[in-house]
C-alpha positions in Angstrom: -0.2 0.2 -0.3 1.4 3.3 -0.8 1.6 6.7 1.4 -1.2 8.0 0.1 -3.2 5.3 0.3 -1.7 4.8 4.3 -2.6 8.4 4.7 -6.2 8.1 3.7 -7.2 5.0 5.3 -5.4 5.8 8.7 -8.6 8.0 10.1 -10.6 4.8 8.8 -8.7 2.6 10.8 -8.8 4.6 13.7 -13.1 4.7 13.2 -12.5 1.2 13.0 -11.3 0.7 16.6 -13.4 3.4 18.0 -16.3 1.6 17.1 -15.1 -1.5 18.7 -14.2 0.2 21.9 -16.7 0.3 24.6 -18.9 3.5 24.9 -18.1 3.9 28.7 -14.5 4.2 28.1 -14.0 7.8 27.3 -10.6 8.1 28.2 -9.7 5.4 25.7 -12.0 6.7 22.9 -10.2 10.3 23.4 -6.9 8.6 23.2 -7.3 6.4 20.5 -8.7 9.5 18.0 -6.1 11.5 18.9 -3.4 8.8 18.3 -4.9 7.9 14.6 -5.3 11.9 14.0 -1.4 12.2 15.0 -0.3 9.2 13.0 -2.0 10.9 9.8 -0.6 14.4 10.8 3.0 12.6 11.2 2.5 11.0 7.5 1.4 14.1 5.8 4.6 15.9 7.3 6.6 13.2 5.9 5.2 13.8 2.2 6.6 17.0 2.7 10.1 15.5 3.2 9.9 13.4 0.5 8.0 15.4 -1.9 9.9 16.5 -4.6 9.6 20.6 -5.2 11.1 20.4 -8.7 8.4 18.4 -10.0 5.0 20.4 -10.7 3.4 17.4 -11.6 1.7 14.3 -9.7 3.6 12.4 -7.1 2.9 8.9 -5.4 0.4 8.5 -8.1 -1.3 4.8 -7.5 -4.4 3.7 -8.9 -6.5 0.6 -10.1 -10.0 0.4 -11.6 -12.9 0.7 -9.4 -16.1 0.0 -12.1 -15.0 -1.2 -15.5 -18.4 0.0 -17.0 -17.9 3.4 -15.9 -14.3 3.5 -16.0 -13.9 4.9 -12.8 -10.6 4.7 -10.5 -9.4 4.5 -7.2 -6.8 6.8 -8.2 -4.9 9.2 -5.8 -1.7 11.5 -6.5 -0.4 14.9 -4.9 1.2 18.1 -6.5 1.9 21.5 -5.2 -1.7 22.6 -4.5 -2.9 19.9 -2.9 -0.2 19.0 -0.5 -0.8 22.0 1.7 -4.3 21.5 1.6 -3.7 17.9 3.0 -1.0 19.0 5.9 -3.8 21.5 6.5 -6.4 19.1 6.7 -4.6 16.7 8.9 -3.5 19.8 11.2 -6.8 21.1 11.9 -8.0 17.7 12.2 -5.5 17.3 15.5 -6.4 21.0 16.8 -10.0 20.5 16.8 -9.8 17.0 18.7 -7.4 18.9 21.3 -10.1 21.4 21.7 -12.9 18.6 22.2 -12.1 17.4 25.9 -15.2 19.2 26.9 -17.7 17.1 24.8 -19.2 15.1 27.4 -22.3 13.3 25.8 -22.0 11.2 22.5 -18.6 10.8 22.8 -17.9 8.1 20.8 -20.4 9.2 17.9 -18.3 12.5 17.9 -14.9 11.4 17.5 -16.5 8.9 14.8 -17.8 12.1 13.0 -15.0 14.0 13.2 -12.4 11.4 12.0 -14.9 10.6 9.5 -14.9 13.6 8.2 -11.3 14.0 8.1 -11.3 10.9 5.7 -13.6 12.9 3.4 -11.1 16.0 3.3 -8.0 14.5 2.6 -10.1 11.7 0.1 -11.3 15.6 -1.9 -7.8 16.5 -2.0 -5.5 13.3 -3.1 -8.3 11.8 -5.7 -7.2 11.8 -9.0 -10.9 10.9 -10.5 -14.0 12.7 -10.7 -16.0 9.9 -9.4 -14.0 9.6 -6.6 -13.5 13.0 -5.6 -17.1 13.3 -5.7 -17.9 10.1 -3.4 -15.2 11.9 -1.1 -17.0 15.2 -1.6 -20.7 13.8 -0.3 -18.8 11.8 2.8 -18.6 14.5 4.3 -22.1 15.6 4.6 -23.3 13.4 6.9 -20.4 13.8 9.6 -20.8 17.5 9.6 -24.9 17.3 10.1 -24.8 14.9 12.7 -22.0 17.2 14.5 -23.9 20.5 14.0 -27.2 18.9 14.7 -26.6 16.9 17.8 -23.5 18.8 19.3 -24.5 22.1 18.3 -26.4 25.6 20.2 -29.9 26.1 20.2 -30.4 26.3 16.8 -28.4 23.8 15.6 -31.3 21.7 13.7 -32.0 24.8 11.5 -28.3 25.2 11.0 -27.4 21.5 10.2 -30.3 21.3 7.9 -29.4 24.9 5.9 -25.9 23.4 5.5 -26.7 19.8 3.6 -29.7 21.6 1.9 -27.3 24.4 0.5 -24.3 21.7 -0.1 -26.5 18.9 -1.2 -28.1 21.8 -3.9 -24.3 22.7 -5.0 -23.2 19.1 -5.4 -26.1 18.3 -8.1 -24.6 21.4 -10.3 -21.1 19.4 -10.1 -22.4 16.1 -11.2 -24.2 18.0 -14.2 -21.2 19.6 -15.1 -19.4 16.3 -14.8 -22.4 14.4 -16.6 -21.6 17.4 -19.5 -17.8 16.6 -19.8 -18.6 13.0 -20.0 -20.3 13.4 -23.5 -17.3 14.4 -25.0 -15.2 11.2 -23.7 -14.3 8.4 -26.1 -16.0 5.0 -25.5 -14.6 3.7 -21.9 -12.7 7.2 -21.7 -13.3 7.1 -17.7 -13.6 9.7 -15.0 -9.8 10.4 -14.4 -9.1 13.9 -13.8 -6.7 13.8 -17.0 -8.8 12.3 -19.2 -11.8 14.5 -18.6 -9.4 17.8 -18.7 -8.5 16.3 -22.2 -11.7 15.6 -23.3 -13.0 19.4 -22.0 -11.0 20.8 -24.5 -13.1 19.7 -27.6 -16.0 20.9 -26.4 -17.8 24.2 -27.8 -17.1 27.0 -26.2 -20.8 28.3 -25.0 -20.9 24.6 -23.5 -17.7 25.2 -21.4 -18.9 28.5 -20.1 -22.1 26.5 -19.1 -20.4 23.9 -17.3 -17.8 26.3 -15.3 -20.9 28.1 -14.5 -22.1 24.5 -12.8 -18.8 24.1 -11.0 -18.8 27.9 -9.7 -22.4 27.0 -8.1 -21.3 24.0 -6.9 -18.0 25.0 -5.3 -19.2 28.4 -4.6 -21.7 26.9 -1.9 -18.5 25.3 0.1 -16.1 28.2 -0.7 -18.7 29.9 0.0 -18.8 33.4 -2.7 -21.5 35.9 -2.5 -24.6 35.2 -3.0 -24.3 31.5 -1.9 -23.4 32.3 1.8 -26.4 31.8 3.3 -25.5 28.9 5.2 -22.4 30.1 6.9 -23.1 32.6 9.4 -25.7 30.4 11.1 -23.5 27.0 10.7 -20.3 28.8 12.3 -22.3 30.1 15.3 -24.0 27.3 16.0 -21.2 24.3 15.6 -19.2 23.4 18.4 -16.1 25.6 18.4 -13.5 22.3 17.2 -15.8 21.8 14.1 -15.8 25.6 13.4 -11.9 25.2 13.3 -12.7 22.5 10.7 -15.5 23.9 9.0 -13.8 27.3 8.4 -10.5 26.0 7.7 -10.6 23.2 5.6 -14.0 22.5 4.4 -14.2 26.1 2.6 -10.8 24.9 1.2 -12.6 22.1 -0.8 -14.9 25.0 -2.6 -11.6 26.7 -3.5 -9.5 23.7 -4.7 -12.5 22.3 -6.7 -12.7 25.5 -8.2 -9.4 26.0 -8.8 -9.1 22.3 -11.0 -12.0 23.6 -12.7 -10.8 26.8 -14.1 -7.8 24.8 -15.2 -9.6 22.2 -17.0 -12.0 24.9 -18.4 -9.4 28.1 -19.2 -11.3 29.4 -22.0 -14.5 29.6 -20.3 -12.9 30.8 -17.4 -11.9 33.8 -19.4 -15.0 34.7 -20.9 -16.5 34.7 -17.1 -13.4 36.5 -15.9 -15.7 39.6 -15.0 -18.1 38.1 -13.4 -15.8 36.5 -10.8 -13.9 39.5 -10.4 -17.0 41.2 -9.7 -18.2 38.2 -7.3 -15.0 38.6 -5.4 -15.1 42.2 -4.6 -18.7 42.5 -4.0 -18.0 39.3 -1.7 -15.2 41.0 0.0 -16.6 44.3 0.4 -19.4 43.0 1.6 -18.1 39.7 4.1 -16.2 42.6 5.8 -18.8 45.3 6.4 -21.1 42.2 7.8 -18.3 41.3 10.3 -17.6 45.2 11.1 -21.3 45.4 12.6 -21.4 41.8 14.6 -21.0 41.7 18.4 -21.1 37.9 18.5 -17.3 36.8 18.2 -18.1 34.0 16.1 -20.8 35.5 13.6 -17.7 38.1 12.9 -15.4 35.5 12.2 -17.8 34.0 9.6 -18.5 36.9 8.1 -15.1 37.7 8.2 -14.5 34.2 5.9 -16.7 35.4 3.1 -14.5 38.1 2.8 -11.4 36.4 2.8 -12.3 34.0 0.4 -13.4 36.3 -2.0 -9.9 37.1 -1.9 -9.2 33.5 -2.9 -11.6 34.0 -5.9 -10.3 37.1 -7.4 -6.9 35.4 -7.0 -8.1 32.4 -9.1 -10.2 35.1 -11.0 -6.7 36.7 -12.5 -5.5 33.3 -14.4 -2.0 34.0 -14.0 1.0 32.8 -12.2 1.1 35.6 -9.1 -2.7 35.2 -8.7 -2.9 31.6 -8.4 0.1 31.8 -6.3 -1.8 34.2 -4.1 -4.7 31.8 -4.2 -2.7 28.9 -2.3 -1.4 31.3 0.1 -4.4 32.9 0.8 -5.9 29.3 1.4 -3.4 28.3 4.0 -3.0 31.5 5.6 -7.3 31.5 5.9 -6.9 28.0 7.5 -4.5 29.0 9.8 -6.1 32.4 11.2 -9.5 31.2 11.2 -8.5 27.9 12.8 -6.6 29.6 15.5 -9.5 32.2 16.3 -12.4 29.6 16.2 -9.8 27.5 18.9 -9.9 31.1 21.2 -13.1 32.1 20.7 -14.6 28.7 21.6 -12.3 28.7 24.9 -13.1 32.0 25.8 -17.0 31.2 25.8 -16.1 27.9 27.9 -15.0 30.3 30.6 -17.3 33.1 30.0 -20.7 31.4 28.5 -21.1 34.6 26.4 -19.6 35.3 22.9 -20.7 39.3 23.2 -18.2 41.3 22.3 -19.7 43.9 24.4 -19.4 42.0 27.4 -15.3 41.7 27.9 -12.8 44.5 28.7 -9.3 44.5 29.8 -8.5 40.6 29.3 -5.0 41.2 29.2 -4.7 41.5 32.9 -6.6 38.5 33.3 -5.7 36.2 30.5 -2.3 37.7 29.2 -1.4 34.1 27.2 -5.0 34.4 25.5 -4.5 38.1 25.2 -1.2 37.3 23.0 -2.4 34.9 20.7 -5.5 36.2 19.8 -3.9 39.5 19.0 -1.2 38.0 16.9 -4.2 36.1 15.1 -6.2 39.5 14.8 -3.3 41.1 13.3 -2.6 38.0 10.8 -6.5 38.4 10.1 -5.8 42.4 8.5 -2.6 41.6 7.1 0.3 42.7 9.3 3.5 42.7 7.8 5.5 39.4 9.8 2.6 37.3 9.6 1.1 35.0 6.6 -1.7 37.1 5.9 0.8 39.6 4.5 2.2 37.6 1.8 -1.3 36.3 0.4 -2.9 39.4 0.1 0.0 40.9 -1.3 0.0 38.3 -3.9 -3.5 39.1 -4.8 -3.0 43.1 -4.9 -0.1 42.2 -7.5 -1.8 39.5 -9.6 -5.0 41.3 -9.6 -3.4 45.0 -10.5 -1.7 42.9 -13.5 -4.8 42.1 -14.9 -7.3 44.9 -14.2 -5.1 47.9 -12.6 -6.7 50.3 -10.4 -9.5 48.3 -10.0 -7.7 46.9 -6.8 -8.7 50.1 -4.7 -11.7 48.1 -3.7 -9.3 45.1 -2.5 -7.5 47.7 -0.4 -11.0 49.0 0.8 -11.5 45.9 1.9 -8.6 45.3 3.8 -9.3 48.5 5.2 -12.5 47.1 6.8 -10.8 44.2 8.2 -8.3 46.2 9.7 -11.2 48.4 11.5 -13.0 45.3 12.6 -9.6 43.7 14.0 -9.0 46.6 15.6 -12.2 47.3 17.3 -11.8 43.8 18.6 -8.6 44.1 19.8 -9.7 47.6 21.8 -13.0 46.4 23.1 -11.4 42.8 24.1 -7.8 43.8 26.3 -8.3 47.5 26.9 -10.6 49.6 29.4 -11.6 48.6 33.5 -11.8 44.8 34.2 -15.3 44.0 34.9 -15.9 42.3 38.0 -17.4 39.0 36.6 -14.2 38.9 34.3 -11.8 38.6 37.4 -11.6 35.1 37.9 -11.6 34.0 34.2 -8.6 30.9 33.9 -5.9 31.4 31.5 -5.1 29.0 28.6 -4.2 25.5 30.1 -0.9 23.2 29.2 -3.0 21.4 26.1 -5.0 24.6 25.0 -1.9 26.7 25.1 -0.2 23.8 23.2 -3.1 23.3 20.5 -3.0 27.7 19.8 0.6 28.1 19.8 0.8 25.2 17.1 -1.4 27.7 14.9 0.2 31.2 15.9 3.4 29.6 15.6 2.8 28.7 12.3 1.4 32.0 11.5 4.2 33.9 12.5 7.1 31.3 10.9 5.3 31.4 7.5 4.9 35.3 7.3 8.8 35.7 8.3 9.7 32.9 5.9 7.2 32.4 3.2 8.9 31.0 0.7 8.7 27.7 2.8 4.9 27.7 1.2 5.8 29.3 -1.7 8.6 26.9 -2.7 6.3 23.9 -1.8 3.8 25.1 -4.7 5.7 26.7 -7.2 6.2 24.0 -9.6 2.8 23.2 -9.8 1.6 26.5 -10.3 4.0 27.6 -13.2 2.7 24.0 -15.0 -1.1 25.2 -14.2 0.0 28.6 -15.8 1.4 27.5 -18.7 -1.3 24.8 -19.4 -4.2 28.5 -19.3 -1.7 30.3 -21.4 -1.3 27.7 -24.1 -5.7 27.1 -24.2 -6.2 31.0 -24.3 -4.0 32.0 -26.7 
């Protein structure tokens, strides 16, 4: 069994062990789940060590046929686009499990759902066959529905139903687009991504446009892009904080990842839809930022800020140039780390105070100095401060967008100003002013919490000071994707 199969099936083996563990043994259940999530993370780190950064193509490929009649394959592979997402998925799953020690009911089912969710996420990023991709894409629905619906807040049932209906509706458009491309496949051509990419070139341009619109709707729901974001704020607010870490840190990136694959497969259609993409991106950035600015619920603020930041990813994709695609990968990674850290810290604060209303806090710096330090660094990263991972991702968006549209990028600047405004407002209201009497006895971060938050914040700073660690990982693949687009749209 290859290394990618080993990584993919590690969560599945963990699920099997959990199924066989008696539900009364809560400590053993937690240990098993954390053990297999850690093993998956270590395997993903080993992938970085052995990955050849000079090769932009697929590496560690393995495939065998699943359905001879359909021509579907169990095909796995990894490149500079998927590798950062795989490592991020494994890291945030481990962080989410570390933050889950407050879960007190249905513990066995909870941990099984998280490992099943990790299996689905890894399957999406490792699949090199559209049929397999779609299966894993759908696998993520059931555990998220249960995690939000059973362990969420007061409106958890509405939130989980909204999430499933939105996502299933989007999945239908993805399926229709795949069927449309399959009509141009040779007999028994199969559903490998490489084969379908070749078949897509033979489609008339108007059909390519409609197919890409289908992908845009399907993947845009998960990103989400405006106006397909309706499920996101409620899902974030009602989901348990560890699940919000995965929802914002990884699930949104699945949509962006799928859209990048679709754009590279249909570059001529992407060029036709370029004005629409940039319009939706700029509108989403400003709209999400303004709504985040007016929120008093901390989780709702981060949820709407995700709409704004994923708008930057859409803008990067819309540039169809080298700098933009690099910016998309950097922004996806940056937002995964930043949003993950924010939801982790907000969740830990909520456990202690049982409120997420920003007006209920003041001068937490005196009471929780370690929390204040981590939260401040994370908020600085969210506003793109130099020295954090957020800076270089937004810089690439500026450069790539300016190369394509010139001074239209003033709207990107406006969205960053808005982000800075709500980030500075949050810092001011959380950490300045007199200490409120009811907040004097709040406990600061404990050792396991320090470990979880410290890992995320350390990566935010590390990749901000040495962005080449991320850039070098993806450069060869981005050059290859850019060459494919350039050749097809000339």
